[in-house]
N, C-alpha and C positions, 0 to 999 in steps of 0.2 A: 529314475528319479534324480540321480546325481547329475545327469546331463541336463535335466530341466533347471536345476539350481545354478549350474554353470551358465546356462543360457540366460537365465534371469539376471545373474550378476553381470554378464557382459552387456546386457541391454540397459541396466540401471546406471545412470550417470554417477560418477564419483563426486565427492564434495568439491574437489578442485574444478571439475567440469561445471558444476552448478555455479560456482563463484565466477568462473570465466564467462559463462553465458549471461549471468546477471550483470557483469560489468559491461558487456557488449550492449545489452538492452538499455542500461542506464545511459551510456554514451549516445546511443541511437536516439533516445527520447530527450536528452538534455536534463535528466533528472538529478544528476550529480550536483549541479549548481543550485538547483531549487532546494534539494535536501540540505545542502550546506547553509543556505540562507534561512530556511525554516529552523534548522538546528540552532543557529546563532541567535535567532529571535527568541526561541523557546528557552534557550540557556540564559539569555539576558533577563527574560521575564522571570524565570525561576530564581535567579540570583536576587532580583529586586524583591520578590515575594519572601524569600528567605531572610533578607535583611529586615524587611518590614515585620516579619514574625519575631525576629530577635529583638527588635525595638519594642514591640508590644509585650513580649515576655519580660523585658527589663522594666517597663512601666508597671506591669502587673506586680512584679516582685517589690518594686519601690512602694507602690500603693499598699501592698499587703503589710509591709513593715510599718508604714505610717499608721495603718488601721490598728495594728497591734499596739503601737506606742500610744495612740489615742485611747484605746481601751484601757491600758494600764493607767493613763492619766485620769480617766473617768473614775476608775476604781479608787484611785488615791483621793480624788476630790470627794467622792462619796464618803469615804472614811473620814476625811477632814470635816465634811458637813455634819456627819453624825456626831463627831467630837464637839463641834461648835454648838450643835443643838443641845447636847448634854451640858455644855458650859453655860449656855443661855438659861437652860432650865434651872441649873444650880444657882445662877445669879438671881433669877426671879425668886427662887426659894429664899435666898439670903436676904433680898430686899423685903420680901413679904414678912420674914421673921423679924427683921429690924423694925418694922412698923407694929408688929403684934406684941413684942416683948419689951419690957422696960427695966428688967432687973440687970444688974451688972454682970452676973455670970453668963447670962444669955448673950450679952453684948460682946463678951470676950470670945465666945464660941462663934458668934456671927462674924466678928472681925477676922478670926482664923479662916472661916469659910470664904469670906470675901477675898482674903489674901490668896487662898488656893485658886479661886476663880480667876483672880487677876493674873496669877502665874500661868494659868492655862491660856488666857488671852494673850499674854506676852509671848508664850511659846508659839502661837500662831503668827504673831508679829515677826518673830525670828524667821519663820519659814518665808514670810513675805518680804524679808530683808528691810523691815522698817522698825525693828526693835530699838536700835540705837537712839533715834530721835525721841522715842517714847520714854526713855529714861529721864528726860528733862522735864517731864510733866509735874512730878512731885517726888518727895522723898520716899513715899510708899512705893511708887512705881519704880524708883531707882533701886530700892532695897529688894524688891521682888524680881526685877529684870536683870540686874547686873550678874547674878550667878548663872542665869540662863544664857546670857551673852557670852560669858567666859567659858562655858562648857564647850562651845564649838567656835574656835577662833579661825577666821579665814583671812589669810594674808593676801593682799593685792600686789600685783607686780610680777616681775620675772622670777626666775629661780635664784636661790641664794648664791652669792658669789663667795669664792674662797680667797 
């Protein structure tokens, strides 16, 4: 049996022989040039597809961030809308009370409630960056709006110079 294994190993070509025979066949059929051309074409195509995939991935991430920002904006707007609805309801209630009561004590409480509602309206004008012009409407608007305006001061221009 040992002789059979030796005989088999002698008849089995080595890796180097297989490579040599393969090179001879490739040269004989001219496959070396064809393989190089096919490889270059496939490599270029693969590189283009990889670049396109990277571009799509970047666009996907950009759109994903934009969607998250829009969702936050929608939630913020929904909250502001709820606050405005509450403000409108209070204002309607104050106007309705103003028409239904005629005593002086109720007028005082109504004016306090109207001032509170006005302050809420002015708060939304601050968010909208249109509070400053609203201060010139009347003295009441000024008295209610000035403290709101001074709570959050925004300076325009560059950084402070030393």
